N, C-alpha and C positions, 0 to 999 in steps of 0.2 A: 504494500500500500504506500502510495506516494505521500510526501509531506503535505502537499497542498490538495490532496484529493477531496478534501471537505468542500473546496470551492466548486469542484465538478458536481458534487451532489447538491450543493446549494443552487447551482445553475439549473440542474435538472428539476429541482423542486420549483424554482421560479418559473421555468417554462411550462411545467404541468399546471401550475396555478393560473398562469396567464392564458393558456389554451382553454382551461375549464371556464374561466371568466368570459372569454370570447364566445365560447359555445352557449353561455347563458344569455347572450344578446342576439344570437342568430335564431331566426325562425324559419321553419320549413313549411311551405304552402301545402294545401290539401292535394292529394293525389288520387286520381280515379282511373281505373284501367279503361274506362269507356270514353275518356277525354284525352287520350294520348295523341299528341301531335295534331297536325291540321287535317290529316286524312284518316284518323282513327286506326293507326297501325298496330296499336297494342292488342286488341282482341284478335285481329287476324294473325299476328305473330304468335299469340298464345295458343290459338287453335292449331296452327302449323306445328308448333313445338310439341303439343300433345299428340298429334298424329305421327310425327316422326319418332317420338319416344315410344309410342305403341308399336310402330313398325320395327323399331330397333329391338324391342324386347322380344318380338315374335321371330324376326328373321336374323338379327345380329350380323350386320355386315359393316365393312369399313366405310362405305359410302354413307350409310345411314348414321354412323358415328360422327362423320365429318359434318353432315347436315345438322345433326343434333347440336354439335358444338357451335356451328355458325348461327343457328337460330337462337340458341341461348345467349350468345354474345349480342346479337341484334336486339333481343328482348331487353337485356340489361342496358344497352345504349339508349333505347327508346324510353325506358323508365328514368334513367339519369337525366336525359335531356328535357324531360317534362316535369321535373320536380322544381318548384319555385323556392329558392333560398334567398332570404334577405336579412339585413341587419336592422334591428329595431332602433328607434331614436334613443340615443343615450347622450350623456354629457361628454364634452370634450375631455374633461379631466379624467373621467373613468376610462375613456377610450385610450388616452395617452398612457394611463397607468397600465392598462392591459398590454399595449404595445411595448412599454418599457419592461414589463415582466417577461414577455415572450422573447424579445430580441436581446435583452440583458442576460437572461438565463442562457440563451443559445450562445451568446458571446463568451460567457464564463466557461461553458462546456467546451467550446472550440479552443479557447486559450489554454485550458488545463489539459486538453487532449493532445495539443501540439507540443507540449513540453516533454 
């Protein structure tokens, strides 16, 4: 254990506290599978995914495995692109304190890790 390793753990603690405080001011909008995208791609992808999964269980081939992987990735991308994430109104002092905790803690960890 290094002499100054306490600074690394202090930086880690600062970063974790800063990220948790940041997550407390972030809100995620409502998500519905029937309002995915402009063309309602979610339900179609979900049906295709279920059909390929069923065919994969019955026939078990490499092509179906590839199609299952591609539709799973497409479904995850559609879900991620349609979730609304926003930061609620907060005071500038609180926001600067959160940023100071995150970047100050990361700076301490980087400085102690480079020694």
